N, C-alpha and C positions, 0 to 999 in steps of 0.2 A: 678622737681620731688617732690613728697610728702615725708612726714617723713617716715624713714625707720627703721625697727627693725632688730636686729641681730638674726640669726638663726644658731644653731649649727648643722652643717651638720653631718649626720650619727648618730645622737643621738639615743640611744636605749631607748625603753619604760622603764620608772622608776616606780616601784610599790611604792605607798605611803602606809605606814603602816596604817591598819585600826584602827579607833578610838575605844576607849573602849565604850561598851554599857552602857546606863544609868542605874543606880541602883535604884530600887524601894525601898522606905523606908518601913521598917517592922512595922506593927501595933502591939500594945500590945495584948497578948493573951486574949481572952474573955472567958466567962464561958463555951462556947461550944467547945473552941479550945483545942486541945491536947497539953499539955506542952512539951511532948517529941515527937511530930510528926515528920514525915520524912521531912528533909529540902528540900526546893525547889531546883531542879536540876539547876546547872549553866551551861551556854553554854560551850561546849567543845572547845578546841583550833581550831579544824578543822572546827567547826560551825562558830566561829568568823571570819575565813578566807573566808567565803562565802559572806561577805559583798561586794556588787557591788563596784568595783573600776575603772571600764572602763572609767568613765568620768574624772578620776583624772590622767590618764596616760599621760606622756609626749609623743608627737607624734614622731614617727620614720620618719626622713628625709633620704631617702635611696640614697642620692647622695651628692656630694660636689660641690661647685660653680666652681671648676676647671674641673670638668668632661665634656667630650664630650657626650652630651645627645641627643638621638634620640627619638622623641615621635611619635608613630604610631596611626593613626586614631584619631586625637586629637579633633574631633568635632568642637566646636566653638572657639577652641584655647584659652580658658580662662585658662587651666592648664599651657600651654606654657607661657602665659603672666604673670602668677603668678611666675613662675620660674625665669624669667628674671627680673621682677620688684621687687619682695619681697624676693627671695632667691639669687639674684645677680649671677645667672648662666651666664657664659660668651659665651658659645658655645652650643646653642640649635638649633637643626633642627627639626621643627614640620611639620609633614606630614598629609595630609587629602586625602580622597578618591575623593572628588569633583574635577571635571576636571579643574576648574579655579576659579578665585576670584568672578566672577559674580555669579556662581552657589553656592558657599559657602555662600556668603552674602544673597542670596535669601533664603537659607535653614536656615541660622542662622544669622539674622540681626546684632546681637551683635558682630559678628566675625570681622567686619571692625575695630572697636576700638581695638580689641586685636591684630590684625595684626599690626597696628600702634605701639603698645607698643613693640612688639617683634622686629620689623625691626628697631626701634629707638635705640635699644641696640645691633645692629649688629648681631643679630641672624636671622634665616630665615624660611620662610614658603614654603613648596613644595606641589604642587597640583597633582592630579591624580596619587597618589601612593597607590597601592593595597597591603595590608599587606601580601597577599599570593603569590605575584609575584614581590615584589620590588627588584630592582637591588641592589647589595652589595654597602655598603658605605665602601671604603677601603682607606688606607693611600698611598699605592703604587700599581701600575698596574704590571701585569706579574707574574712571578714565586715568586717574593718577596712580593706580595700583602698580606696584613693583615687587618683584620677588624679594623675600625677606631673608633667605638663607645664604650665608657665605660659603658654606661647605655642605654638600649633599653627598653622603657616603653610603654605598650599598657594597657591603663585604660578602663575597661568595654567593652571589645570586644563583639560584637553581630552582627549576620547576618541580624537582622531585622525581620519582620514578614513574613518569607517565608512560614510558615505552622502553622496551628493551632494545629497540632498533636504534643504533647509534645516530643515523641520519635524522630520524625523527626527533630524537632528544636534542640534537644540535639545533634543528629548526625551532623547536619549542623554546629553547633557551635564548635563541636569537630574537624571537618575537617578544620575549619577556624583556630583554634589554632595550629593544627599540622603543617599546611602549613606556618603559621607565624613563629613558632619555627625554622623550617628548613631555612627559608630566614633570620631570625634574626641571626642565627649562622654565616652566611657569613659576617655580618657586625660587629660582636662582637669582640672587641679588646681583646688580651690576658689579663686574669684576670678580664674582664668585666662581667656584669651580665644582665640578661633579667628579667623584672618585669611585671607582669600582675595582674591587680586588678579586682575582681569580687565581686558582691553582695553576702551576705551570705544566706544560705538556698536554698531550691529547686526553680527552676530547676538547679541552678548554681552548686550545689554540685554533681549533676548527671553528669556533664561534666568530673569529674575525672582528674582535670588539672594536678595533680602530676604525674599520670600515663602517660598522653599524653607527658609531658615534658620528662619523663624518656625514653620513647621509641623514643624520637627525639634527644637523646644525651645530655640531660641536667639533672641536679639533683637539688633538692630543698635545698637551703642554709638556708633560714628562711622564716617565714611568720609573718605578723603583722597587726594590725587593721589599716585600712586606715582612716585617720581623715581629712575630707574635710576642716575643719576649719584651718588646718595648711597651706592652700594655699589661702590666701586672694584674693578675686575676682573670685575664681573658681566656676563654676556652671556646674552641670551635664547636658550634652547635649545628647538628645536621638538620636538614630540612624536615626529615621524618620524625624528629624528635630523638629522645634518648633511646639508644639501641641496647636491648637486653639480650642475654643469651637464653638457652632453653631452660635454665634454672631461675630465670628472672633476675639475674645479677647484671649489674651495670659496671662500666669502667674498663671493659675490654675492647678489643678491636683497635683499629688505627685512630690516631689523633690528628685532626686537621691542622692544629697549630704546629705540628712537627713537619708538615709538608711544605715544599718550596712553593711560594706564592708571589704574585706580582701585583702592585697597585698602579692603576692608570688614572692620571689626572687629566680631565677634559675642561676646556673653557669654551665660551661662545666663539664662533669663528670671527677672526680679526679682533680678538680681545685677549687681554692678558689678565691673569689673576692678580689682584691687589693685596696689599697687606691688611692688617687688622683695622676695623673701623675705629676712627679717633673718639667716637662717642660711645663705644661698647663698654658694657660692664665687664669687670674682671673680679674674680673671686680672690680674696687675700690668701696668701700661702701660710702655712703654719709657722714658717721661719721668718715671715715679714714682721711678726710681733716682737722679734728679739733683736731689733736693730740698735737698741740702746746699749748693747754690749754686756748687759747683765747676765751672769751665769745662772 
């Protein structure tokens, strides 16, 4: 394994104080200058606070290595691979809509390498899982059954190009989210949370995800800026697969990981998300073996 870095799970964004603006030197008053002229207005406190600080925020990592994590519609599985390889998550179940390994790799050639990373750390990949119809993931069966997943994450859900009409596309994606929320609740452990990440701006704001969640029995606990850079190796995978140009080449076009995006954290109504389970397994980190102080 390569060199690993420590990540503080559940870290909240930290605002760095804005720096003081540079002060311009005042020139001596000339013959045409008024000696008692009105002094130049200095920026108000509120104006100073408008300095962009987004690039200085500490990323929010909305899970702990001990959590049981379900990833829905994980595309090329690069997000799942980052969780197990760089965030030391020990219990990740990554699902994809494609019916089998062959179909997934044909759509996303890079998925084969990510699958190997996931399975090497004893996490798993499940195929042919429809977010709107998925069976519950539970700890027990029968009357005593309860959801097994502490974190259920659906990054950038989208139905694909079903229609060129914006209103229809909005409705299709709203239906997708409502069905997902209902199925996710069946797999959600007590105190667990559901997370959905969307691009900012239209048409995604037209989906009204907060209202959809509320009508599905969930409430927003928080939202935060999604920072792809917090997940080394992650690449945004489009619903339609790898996009090629007329020459059959890949790698061009826009990159989703460079676009502004926001993650929404939902919990059951009248419930708060809890911390890691006390009995959860935790993968040892590479630097945990060096505590003896030996070089």
